[in-house]
C-alpha positions in Angstrom: 0.1 -0.2 0.3 1.4 3.3 -0.8 2.2 5.2 2.6 0.7 8.6 1.2 -2.8 7.2 0.3 -4.5 8.1 3.8 -5.9 10.9 5.5 -6.4 11.7 9.3 -9.4 10.3 10.8 -12.1 13.4 11.8 -15.1 13.0 14.1 -18.3 14.7 14.1 -18.5 16.0 18.0 -21.5 15.7 20.0 -23.9 18.9 20.6 -25.5 19.1 23.7 -29.4 19.2 23.7 -31.2 20.0 27.3 -34.9 20.1 27.4 -36.9 22.3 29.8 -37.6 19.4 32.2 -33.7 19.3 32.9 -33.6 22.7 33.8 -36.8 22.4 35.8 -35.3 19.2 37.6 -32.0 21.1 38.0 -33.8 24.1 39.8 -35.7 21.8 42.2 -32.4 19.8 43.1 -30.4 23.3 43.7 -33.5 24.7 46.0 -34.4 21.6 48.0 -31.3 19.0 47.8 -27.7 20.4 46.8 -28.4 24.1 48.2 -24.6 25.3 48.6 -23.0 22.0 48.0 -20.6 22.3 45.2 -19.4 18.7 45.0 -19.7 16.9 42.1 -22.7 14.9 41.0 -23.6 12.1 38.6 -25.9 12.5 35.6 -27.5 10.5 33.1 -27.5 11.3 29.4 -28.2 9.7 26.0 -27.8 9.5 22.4 -29.3 7.9 19.5 -28.1 6.5 15.8 -31.5 7.1 14.6 -31.6 10.6 13.7 -32.4 12.1 10.2 -30.1 13.4 7.8 -29.0 16.8 8.8 -29.9 16.7 12.5 -27.1 17.4 14.7 -25.5 14.8 16.7 -27.0 15.2 20.1 -26.0 14.2 23.5 -29.7 14.4 25.6 -30.2 15.4 29.3 -34.1 15.3 30.1 -35.8 15.4 33.4 -34.6 12.0 34.2 -31.0 12.9 34.0 -31.2 12.8 37.8 -32.5 9.4 38.3 -30.3 6.8 39.7 -31.4 4.0 37.5 -29.7 5.7 34.4 -31.9 3.9 32.0 -31.9 5.3 28.5 -35.2 5.3 26.5 -35.7 2.8 24.0 -33.3 2.8 21.1 -31.4 5.0 22.7 -27.5 4.8 24.4 -26.9 5.7 27.8 -23.9 7.7 28.9 -22.7 8.8 32.5 -21.6 12.2 33.3 -20.4 14.5 36.0 -22.2 18.2 37.0 -20.2 20.8 38.8 -22.9 23.0 39.8 -21.3 26.2 41.3 -22.6 29.0 43.3 -21.5 32.0 41.8 -21.1 33.3 38.1 -17.5 34.4 39.2 -16.8 30.6 40.5 -18.0 29.4 37.1 -16.0 31.6 35.2 -12.7 31.0 37.2 -13.0 27.2 37.8 -10.2 25.1 36.4 -12.0 23.7 33.5 -8.8 22.0 31.9 -8.5 20.2 35.3 -11.9 19.0 35.3 -11.5 17.5 31.8 -8.6 15.7 32.7 -10.1 14.3 35.5 -13.1 12.9 33.3 -10.6 11.9 30.8 -8.4 10.1 33.6 -11.6 8.1 34.8 -12.3 6.8 30.8 -8.4 6.0 30.7 -8.7 4.0 34.0 -11.7 2.0 33.0 -9.7 1.0 29.8 -6.7 0.4 31.3 -8.3 -2.2 34.2 -10.3 -3.7 31.3 -13.5 -2.4 33.2 -14.8 -0.8 30.0 -14.7 -4.2 28.2 -17.1 -5.5 30.5 -19.1 -2.4 30.4 -18.7 -0.6 27.2 -20.7 2.5 28.2 -18.2 3.7 30.3 -16.2 5.0 27.3 -18.7 7.6 26.9 -18.7 10.3 29.5 -19.7 13.7 29.8 -18.8 16.8 31.8 -21.3 19.4 32.7 -20.1 22.7 34.5 -22.9 25.3 35.4 -24.3 27.9 37.4 -27.7 28.8 38.0 -29.0 32.4 38.3 -32.5 31.4 39.9 -33.7 34.9 40.4 -33.6 35.5 36.6 -33.7 31.8 35.5 -30.4 32.5 33.7 -28.5 29.0 33.4 -24.6 29.2 32.4 -23.3 25.9 31.5 -20.3 24.7 29.5 -20.3 20.9 28.1 -17.6 18.7 27.6 -17.3 15.0 26.1 -14.0 14.0 27.2 -12.0 12.1 24.1 -8.9 10.7 24.4 -6.2 11.3 22.1 -4.8 7.8 21.5 -3.5 6.2 19.4 -1.2 9.1 18.1 -2.3 8.6 14.6 -5.1 7.1 12.9 -4.9 6.1 9.3 -8.2 6.5 7.5 -7.6 4.2 4.4 -11.2 3.7 2.8 -14.9 4.5 3.4 -17.6 2.6 2.1 -21.4 2.6 2.8 -22.6 -0.4 4.1 -24.8 -1.6 1.0 -21.1 -1.0 -0.8 -19.6 -3.6 1.8 -22.2 -6.0 2.3 -24.8 -7.4 -0.5 -28.6 -6.8 0.1 -29.3 -10.3 1.3 -26.4 -9.8 3.7 -27.6 -6.6 5.2 -31.0 -8.3 5.9 -29.3 -11.0 7.9 -27.4 -8.4 9.5 -30.2 -6.3 10.5 -32.2 -9.5 11.9 -29.2 -10.5 14.0 -28.9 -6.9 15.1 -32.5 -7.0 16.3 -32.2 -10.5 17.8 -29.0 -9.4 19.4 -30.1 -6.3 21.0 -29.2 -7.2 24.3 -25.5 -7.1 23.4 -26.0 -3.9 21.5 -27.5 -2.0 24.3 -24.4 -0.3 25.3 -23.9 1.1 21.9 -20.7 -1.0 21.0 -20.4 -4.6 19.6 -18.6 -6.8 17.5 -19.7 -8.3 14.2 -18.3 -11.6 13.3 -18.9 -13.3 9.9 -18.1 -16.9 9.6 -19.5 -19.3 7.1 -21.6 -16.6 5.6 -23.4 -16.3 9.3 -23.4 -12.8 10.6 -23.4 -12.7 14.5 -23.5 -10.0 17.0 -20.9 -10.3 20.0 -20.1 -8.6 23.2 -16.9 -6.3 22.8 -15.0 -8.3 25.3 -14.9 -11.0 22.6 -13.3 -9.0 19.8 -9.4 -10.5 20.2 -10.8 -13.9 20.3 -13.2 -13.5 17.3 -10.4 -11.9 15.4 -8.4 -15.0 15.3 -11.1 -17.7 14.8 -13.8 -15.9 12.2 -13.5 -15.3 8.3 -14.3 -11.7 9.1 -14.7 -9.4 12.2 -15.5 -5.8 12.6 -15.8 -3.4 15.2 -18.9 -1.8 15.5 -20.8 1.1 17.5 -24.1 3.0 17.2 -23.0 6.2 15.6 -24.9 9.2 16.3 -23.5 11.0 13.3 -25.9 12.0 10.5 -22.9 13.4 8.3 -21.7 11.5 5.2 -18.4 9.7 5.3 -17.5 11.0 9.2 -18.2 8.9 12.4 -19.4 10.1 15.4 -17.6 11.1 18.4 -17.8 7.7 20.6 -15.5 6.1 17.9 -12.6 8.1 19.3 -12.5 6.4 22.8 -13.1 3.0 21.4 -10.0 3.3 19.0 -8.3 4.1 22.4 -9.4 0.8 24.0 -8.4 -1.1 21.1 -4.8 0.6 21.0 -4.4 0.0 24.8 -5.7 -3.5 25.3 -5.0 -5.0 21.8 -1.7 -3.2 20.7 -0.7 -6.0 18.3 -3.9 -5.2 16.2 -3.1 -2.2 13.7 -5.5 -2.9 10.8 -9.1 -2.3 11.9 -12.5 -2.5 9.8 -15.4 -0.4 11.7 -19.0 -0.4 11.3 -20.6 3.0 12.1 -23.8 1.5 12.6 -27.0 4.1 11.5 -30.5 3.2 12.1 -33.3 5.6 10.9 -36.7 5.5 9.7 -37.1 7.5 6.4 -40.4 7.9 4.7 -41.8 5.4 7.3 -39.2 2.7 6.2 -36.3 1.6 8.4 -33.1 2.2 6.8 -29.7 1.1 7.8 -27.8 1.3 4.3 -26.4 5.0 5.1 -24.2 3.3 7.9 -20.6 3.6 7.3 -17.9 0.8 7.1 -14.2 2.4 7.7 -10.8 0.7 6.9 -8.6 2.0 9.5 -4.5 1.5 10.3 -3.7 2.3 13.7 0.0 3.7 14.8 2.0 1.7 16.9 2.0 2.6 20.8 4.1 2.1 23.6 2.4 0.7 26.7 1.6 3.5 29.3 -0.2 4.2 32.6 -0.2 8.0 32.4 -3.4 9.2 30.7 -3.1 10.6 27.0 -4.0 14.3 26.3 -7.9 14.6 26.5 -10.0 17.1 24.3 -13.9 17.7 24.1 -15.0 20.9 24.9 -17.9 22.2 23.2 -18.2 25.0 20.9 -21.0 27.6 21.6 -23.4 29.1 19.2 -20.8 31.2 17.6 -18.8 28.1 17.2 -16.2 29.3 19.4 -14.8 27.5 22.6 -17.0 29.0 25.3 -20.2 28.7 27.5 -23.6 28.9 26.4 -26.2 30.7 28.5 -30.3 29.2 28.7 -32.5 32.0 29.3 -35.6 30.4 30.9 -37.3 33.3 32.4 -40.3 33.0 30.5 -40.7 29.3 30.5 -40.1 28.2 33.9 -43.9 28.6 34.9 -45.4 25.1 34.6 -47.7 25.7 31.7 -44.6 26.9 29.6 -42.8 24.3 30.6 -45.6 21.7 29.3 -45.7 23.9 26.4 -41.9 23.6 25.4 -41.8 19.8 26.2 -44.6 18.9 24.2 -43.4 21.2 21.3 -40.0 19.5 21.5 -41.6 15.7 21.5 -43.5 17.0 18.3 -40.6 18.1 16.7 -38.7 14.8 17.3 -41.5 12.9 15.8 -41.2 15.1 12.9 -37.5 14.6 12.7 -37.6 10.8 13.0 -40.6 10.2 10.9 -41.8 12.5 8.7 -39.7 15.9 8.1 -41.8 17.6 5.7 -44.6 17.6 8.6 -45.8 21.2 8.9 -46.4 21.5 12.8 -47.1 25.2 12.5 -49.7 24.5 10.3 -51.4 22.0 12.5 -51.2 24.2 15.4 -53.0 26.9 13.7 -55.9 24.2 12.6 -59.2 24.7 14.2 -61.1 21.5 14.8 -64.9 21.1 15.1 -65.8 17.9 17.0 -69.4 16.9 16.5 -70.0 14.6 19.1 -68.2 13.8 22.7 -69.0 10.3 23.4 -66.3 7.4 22.6 -64.9 8.6 19.3 -65.1 12.3 20.4 -63.1 11.7 23.4 -60.5 9.6 21.4 -60.4 11.8 18.3 -59.8 15.0 20.7 -57.0 13.2 22.8 -55.3 12.3 19.3 -55.4 15.7 18.1 -53.6 17.0 21.3 -50.9 14.9 20.9 -50.5 15.8 17.4 -50.2 19.4 18.2 -54.1 20.7 17.3 -54.4 23.9 19.8 -57.9 25.1 18.9 -60.7 22.3 19.6 -64.5 22.5 19.9 -66.8 19.8 21.1 -70.4 19.9 20.5 -72.5 17.6 22.2 -76.3 17.7 24.3 -76.2 14.8 26.1 -74.9 14.4 29.9 -72.2 12.1 31.5 -74.0 8.9 32.6 -72.3 6.6 35.1 -71.6 4.1 32.0 -69.4 6.5 30.3 -66.2 7.0 31.9 -65.0 3.3 31.5 -65.1 4.0 27.8 -64.7 7.7 27.2 -61.3 8.6 28.0 -62.0 12.3 28.9 -64.6 11.5 31.8 -64.1 10.4 35.2 -66.7 9.2 38.1 -67.4 13.0 39.5 -68.3 14.1 36.0 -71.4 11.6 36.5 -72.7 12.8 39.7 -76.1 14.4 40.2 -77.5 14.9 36.9 -74.3 14.5 35.3 -72.1 17.4 33.5 -72.7 18.3 29.9 -70.3 16.2 27.8 -69.0 18.7 25.5 -68.5 21.0 28.5 -66.6 18.1 30.7 -64.6 17.1 27.7 -63.3 20.8 27.0 -62.5 21.2 30.6 -60.7 17.5 30.7 -58.4 18.7 27.9 -57.3 21.9 29.7 -56.5 19.7 32.8 -54.3 17.4 30.4 -52.5 20.3 28.5 -53.2 24.1 29.8 -52.1 25.4 26.5 -55.2 24.0 24.4 -57.7 26.4 23.4 -60.8 23.8 24.1 -64.7 24.8 24.2 -67.6 23.0 24.8 -70.9 23.8 23.2 -74.3 22.2 24.4 -76.4 22.0 21.1 -79.0 19.8 19.7 -78.2 18.9 16.0 -81.7 18.7 13.8 -82.4 15.3 12.3 -84.7 14.3 9.3 -87.5 12.5 10.1 -87.7 13.7 13.9 -91.0 15.7 13.9 -90.4 19.2 15.4 -93.4 20.9 17.9 -94.8 24.3 17.0 -93.0 25.3 20.3 -89.7 24.3 19.4 -89.6 25.7 15.9 -87.8 28.7 17.0 -85.1 27.0 19.1 -84.5 24.5 16.1 -83.7 27.8 14.0 -81.3 29.0 16.5 -79.6 25.6 16.8 -79.1 25.6 13.0 -78.0 29.0 13.1 -75.4 28.4 15.9 -74.0 25.0 13.8 -73.3 27.1 10.7 -71.7 29.8 12.6 -69.4 26.8 14.1 -68.9 25.6 11.1 -67.7 29.1 9.8 -65.3 29.3 12.8 -63.5 26.3 12.2 -61.2 24.7 9.2 -61.8 20.8 9.9 -65.1 19.0 11.2 -65.2 15.9 12.6 -68.7 13.5 12.5 -68.6 11.5 15.6 -72.2 11.2 15.7 -73.8 8.0 16.6 -76.3 8.1 13.7 -76.5 8.7 10.3 -79.5 11.2 10.6 -77.4 13.0 12.9 -74.8 13.4 10.4 -77.3 14.6 7.5 -77.2 18.3 8.6 -73.4 19.0 9.4 -72.6 16.8 6.0 -74.8 19.4 4.0 -73.3 22.2 5.9 -70.0 21.0 5.3 -70.2 20.3 1.6 -71.8 24.0 1.2 -69.1 25.5 2.9 -66.1 23.2 1.4 -64.9 22.5 4.6 -62.6 19.2 5.4 -64.1 16.3 6.9 
């Protein structure tokens, strides 16, 4: 091989992603538990290898970051970190950040040298968070680091292929099946992929050296959070350090950067990368290598960030930001073209607040609709709450609450940011006689129904009978409403 035909390997760094729930939990911990205590605290974060193209390689901290269990969400990979929460802004500015990063890196190095990381590969990924919380203004100053060992000194990047260039279509199907059935092996985000006699199997990281000797082909694998074509994610750095430190005789390495996303409702792994690498020779050493990993700020310079949450720490605002983030995640992972703003502005009229009406209202709320009007003239009976999800036993007591009103109140309790209204209205039905004394009331009901149609964009016909749906269908057709 021509010694000049190589490039230095470059990695896509993590970007921190902290939701409102994390800051809310941090505030409560500071006020009720930590107080003036500045000793380091343990945190839990997670990352995913299923982000859509163009989405940053994020390491996420949520409300659960302070949980002792540290369990990552499904299809995500957990990582442990250290929080240094300081009491003053001056202390935050003047803390020895170089020393803090070296201390975190030393933890990774120690876990590699004593081979603990072989048994628990999640120890290869750590993070450091230095923060100061100004709880009078709800301003949070913070700086993230993702410690990475500069070891080995050189890693030659010989070749990059897509997964479907390295494996055949049939092999990729077998690989995906093997990954799904070996999920317990892959939960750490690091694994070994072995191929022997055409059979592809996944193995624990500690089995790498043994398989390297006995299999037809052995590939080192990790769940890659990077979405950039041709460039692997940050977790690979410490994985290569482990290989060099534990198996220094292995120089040539094939690495699978496993990416597993859903695109246009279909699962896709063919955009994963296969890297051919050559590691430089290393001298055995007990001292920790150089550590890098401080995150750049919004201006792409090394420096802290500030989160101004003064307008969002109200519980209602917190709920709004959390719901908005959840919707954005669904859009990013499933349907990038989804217009969440348009959905939020859509005004929905639900005719009927029974079993269908309750469930449709909850579904609309979950997808970001913020204006919902329910129409029904009946009352909540004792048989309703067990099958109509917006009602509870208390709604039945006495004569029972009006269904439309009770359903609207329930929606506001679930999510205070929704504009929900209940209208008690009788919809005239063909074939049902109208007495002379009721003619005026029927005219008023029809007029009110027509006004409701004018005030909304989409109408849901959730009534029990065809006769009940007749007039709304005629009105909707005449006004060209979406049903």
